[in-house]
FIZA-60652 format. One record per residue (C-alpha): x, y, z; residue in one letter. Coordinates in steps of 0.02 Angstrom, whole numbers, plus 50000, padded with zeros to 5 digits. Example, Ala and Ser with C-alpha at 12.3 -4.5 7.8 and 13.67 -1.06 7.14 Angstrom:
% FIZA-60652
506154977550390A;506844994750357S;
This chain:
% FIZA-60652
512404992250432M;510514990450425K;509665005350504I;507815005550542Y;507025022450578F;505305022250657A;504155036850694R;503505036350872H;501725030550906G;500245042550913Q;500245054751060T;498995065451154N;499755080551063Y;499545072150892N;497685070650927L;497605089450955K;498845093850815N;499995102950937L;501845106750922C;503025099751053N;504895100951078D;504945103751266D;505515087851355I;504655093451516S;502895093051440K;501765078151468D;501695071751291V;501395053051294H;500775038651188L;498915035751172T;498215018151174E;498305018350983L;500115024450997G;500545009751108K;499744997950982K;500735006050841Q;502345003250940A;501854985050968Q;501574983350781D;503314990250745V;504014977950872G;503114963750785E;503764968950614K;505554969950680L;505514955050798K;506644944350688N;507954957950667E;509494957350780K;509394975250841I;510974979150940E;510564996751000V;509085008650995I;509305027450981F;507905039151035V;507685057851051S;507565065951222E;505675067351205L;504665054951307R;503625048351162R;505125040951073T;505745032051229R;503995025251264Q;503905018651086T;505655011151098A;505295002551263E;503784993851188I;504744988551032I;506224983151139N;505234969451227K;505754958651079C;507584963851080H;508214969351252N;509434981351170A;510194996451257P;509225012551228I;510235028551204R;509545046151194A;510305058751074D;509705076851069S;510205078350885R;508655068350837I;507465078550945N;505945085750860D;506145102950782R;506115117750900K;504665126550816T;504445141050936G;502615135650941F;502655124351095E;500885118751138G;500145128450992K;499325122350832S;500455113850707Y;499345120650568F;499575138450632D;501455135350634F;501395129850452L;500405145450404K;501705156650485V;503195148450397I;502375145350228E;503265160150147S;504955151950185D;504695133950242L;506535129550254F;507365144950328N;506125153850440M;506395153850629K;505045159050752I;505135163550937N;506935157550960N;506505141350869G;507535133350733E;507315132450546S;507165116650444F;508965119850387Q;509545120550570D;508645104250606E;509395096350451K;511175100650507K;510815093050678R;510095076950606V;511495075550476H;512765076650618S;511905061950703F;511845051950541L;513675055050503N;514165048450675D;512915034050668L;513615026450509V;515355026050587K;514775014750728L;515174996350726N;513434988850725Y;512564977350602D;510784982550646C;510154998350731V;508445005650769L;508155024450783V;506475030250852V;506175048450810A;504955061150737H;504145064350569E;505285078650516E;506795068550571T;506235054250457L;505945066650314K;507755072450334I;508415054650349V;507475049550193N;508145064650101G;509925061450161H;510005043450104F;509005046149943N;509825062749897K;508185072449892L;507935091149879S;507135100450025D;505485101149929D;505545082349898E;505945079050081M;504535090250141W;503275082050024A;503525064750101R;502505061350257S;502775047750386F;501345040850489K;501485036550673N;502305019550686G;502955019850507E;504655011850475I;506005017650354L;507425005450318K;509115011250252V;510835003850228E;512175014550311G;
């Protein structure tokens, strides 16, 4: 199975460097984010994508809908690929990083989840995904999700996963 993972397009929260894991918040694609999604669609237009998985957060569905104009595939939401629950909803991502810097992978704040918690969740999704009977799948998710996916398929340490960044609209291709 070919699996394409794409990070959602730029959002209004990305512009302000804010954390978001609350599906009720108005976090949406900017004009640049819509263009990034169109670019992903253009790059994948010749692939026979059979299904698209998205997180429950609006920005991934918006990105998927733009990409899907070339494919008309069913779109399915899965909470296991939601962005990390940081406990910093609507607050600075950089402040969040400062707070967890003493233990990047295990610290939980304000009833949030740790990187290890998020990793278990994403691994559960990946283990189920590779059992499905598809030839080509697209998953639209978040930067930390892509870090974990990259680490899972390339057998990276937590430090190696964390060091790799993914830009809005960036695509990661793996064979499942």
